[in-house]
N, C-alpha and C positions, 0 to 999 in steps of 0.2 A: 418209867417206873410207875407202878400203880399206887393207889391210895394206901394200900396195905404195906408198902415198902418193898414190894417184890419187883425184881427186874424182869421185864417181859422176855420170854423165850428161854429162861433158865430152867423152868420147871422144878423137878426134884433136886437138881444140882444146887439150887439156891442155898439149901441148908448145909451143903458140903463146902461150898466155895465161900460163902459170906456168913459164917456163924458168928463172927465178932461184930456184926453190924447192929446188934441189939444194944444201942447206946445206953439205954437206961440201966442195964445190969452191969455193963463193962466200963462205965465212965471212970471210976476210980482206978481200975487196973490199967486202962488205956493211958490215963494221965501219968501214972507211975512209969509205964513203959516208955512213953515219950520222953520223960525226964531222964531215964536211964540211957536211952539212945542219944539224947542230946549231950549228956555228960560223956558218953563214950566217944562221940564225934569230936568233942572239944579236946579230949585226951589224944586222939589220933591226929588232930590238927597240930597240937603242940609237938608231938613226936615228929611230924613232917617238917615243921619249922626248924626244929633242932637238927634234923638230918640235913636239911638244906644248908644250914649254917656250917655244919661240919664238912659238907661237901665243898663249900666255897673255900674253907680253910685248907682242905687237901689240894684243891686246884691251885691255890696261891703257892703252897709249898712245892708242888710239882713244877709250876712255872719257874720258881726260884731255882730249883734243882736243874731244870733244863738250861736256864741262863748260866748257871755255874759250870755245867758240863760244856756248854758252848764256849765259855771263856777259857776253860782249861784246854779245850781242843784247839782254839786259836793260838794259844801260847805255845803249844807243842809243835805247831807247824812252822 
């Protein structure tokens, strides 16, 4: 990277690929965006945790049903 903040070898692509790298003008927006992404990530993590808990409950119910069916089958024989 040069002293001017340019990446060597990108040439004119620099302005198309890295327009948000001007930290001085985009710092408040970037901070808000990071906060929104963090909040969204926390919401997704909470949903995943709830889904895992529900999945465990369903697995336990299924195991109980399988045990019940097995017991009924053994009684019928």
